[in-house]
C-alpha positions in Angstrom: 61.6 -80.2 26.9 62.7 -78.7 30.2 60.9 -79.8 33.4 60.2 -76.4 34.1 58.4 -75.7 31.0 56.1 -78.6 31.5 52.4 -78.2 32.4 51.5 -77.5 36.1 49.6 -80.8 35.9 52.4 -83.0 35.3 54.1 -81.0 38.5 51.2 -81.8 40.8 52.8 -84.6 42.8 56.0 -82.3 43.2 54.0 -79.3 44.3 52.1 -81.4 46.8 55.4 -82.5 48.6 56.3 -79.1 48.7 58.5 -78.2 52.0 56.5 -76.4 54.8 58.2 -73.1 54.0 56.7 -72.8 50.5 53.6 -70.8 51.2 51.1 -69.1 49.3 52.4 -65.4 49.6 49.9 -63.7 47.1 48.3 -61.6 49.8 51.5 -60.7 51.5 53.2 -59.9 48.1 50.2 -57.4 47.5 50.7 -55.9 50.7 54.5 -55.3 50.3 53.5 -53.7 46.7 51.1 -51.4 48.3 53.5 -50.5 51.1 56.6 -49.9 49.3 57.9 -50.3 45.6 61.3 -52.1 45.4 61.6 -51.1 41.7 60.3 -49.4 38.5 57.8 -50.9 36.2 59.6 -53.2 33.9 59.3 -52.2 30.0 56.5 -54.9 30.1 54.5 -52.7 32.7 55.4 -55.1 35.5 56.4 -53.8 39.1 59.5 -55.3 40.4 58.5 -56.1 44.0 62.1 -57.5 45.0 60.9 -61.2 45.0 61.9 -64.1 42.9 58.8 -65.2 40.9 58.3 -68.8 41.9 58.0 -70.1 38.3 61.6 -69.2 38.1 62.4 -72.2 40.1 59.5 -74.3 38.7 56.8 -73.7 41.5 53.6 -71.6 41.6 52.4 -68.7 43.5 50.6 -71.0 46.2 53.9 -72.8 46.7 56.2 -69.6 47.1 59.7 -69.6 49.0 59.7 -65.7 49.4 63.0 -65.4 48.1 65.0 -61.9 47.7 65.3 -61.1 44.1 69.0 -59.7 44.6 70.0 -62.1 47.3 69.3 -65.1 45.1 69.7 -64.1 41.6 72.2 -61.1 41.2 75.7 -60.9 42.3 74.9 -57.8 44.4 74.0 -57.7 48.1 70.3 -56.9 49.0 70.3 -53.1 49.4 67.5 -53.3 51.9 69.6 -55.4 54.1 67.7 -57.0 57.3 64.8 -54.7 56.5 64.2 -56.4 53.3 60.6 -58.1 53.1 61.9 -61.2 51.5 63.7 -63.9 52.5 67.9 -63.9 52.6 68.3 -67.4 54.5 69.9 -69.8 52.5 67.6 -72.7 50.9 67.4 -75.7 53.1 68.3 -79.2 51.8 64.9 -80.1 51.6 64.0 -77.1 49.7 67.0 -77.6 47.5 65.9 -81.0 46.6 62.3 -79.8 46.0 63.4 -77.2 43.4 65.5 -80.0 41.9 62.5 -82.2 41.6 60.5 -79.4 39.9 63.3 -78.9 37.4 64.1 -75.5 38.6 66.7 -74.5 36.1 67.9 -71.5 38.0 69.1 -73.5 41.0 72.8 -73.4 40.0 72.4 -69.6 39.7 70.7 -69.3 43.0 73.5 -71.4 44.6 76.1 -69.2 43.1 74.6 -66.0 43.9 73.4 -66.4 47.3 76.8 -65.2 48.9 78.4 -63.6 45.9 77.4 -60.3 47.4 79.0 -61.1 50.9 77.3 -63.2 53.3 73.6 -62.0 53.3 72.0 -60.1 56.4 69.1 -62.2 57.6 65.9 -60.4 57.3 63.9 -59.4 60.3 61.1 -58.1 58.4 60.0 -61.6 56.4 57.3 -62.9 58.6 57.4 -66.4 57.3 60.8 -67.5 58.7 61.3 -71.2 59.6 
């Protein structure tokens, strides 16, 4: 079984050792969603808010890195550039190692796509910069 599919209770020790950049962004995410819709509803009826869901890298909402979906999981440059509400800065060594511990299966994809659309513009609107 992939680590990412394991119950959260089996990851508690790793979640407790999260880097300081992993935060509870639930209220901030709701604020972004209310101010600007980054996308259209998916076939499942979910709104694309432009952020990588922390479950993609094995985490939970209370330990969210606030990563821009286009920057980290697509080969396109983020269309919002420096005004994106989500983080474009590359993963730190500590974050990279933490995601590995969580069993984040998408880490290789995140590494590959981070600069595939060109060097990402750093965001000025993401309020939780390191």
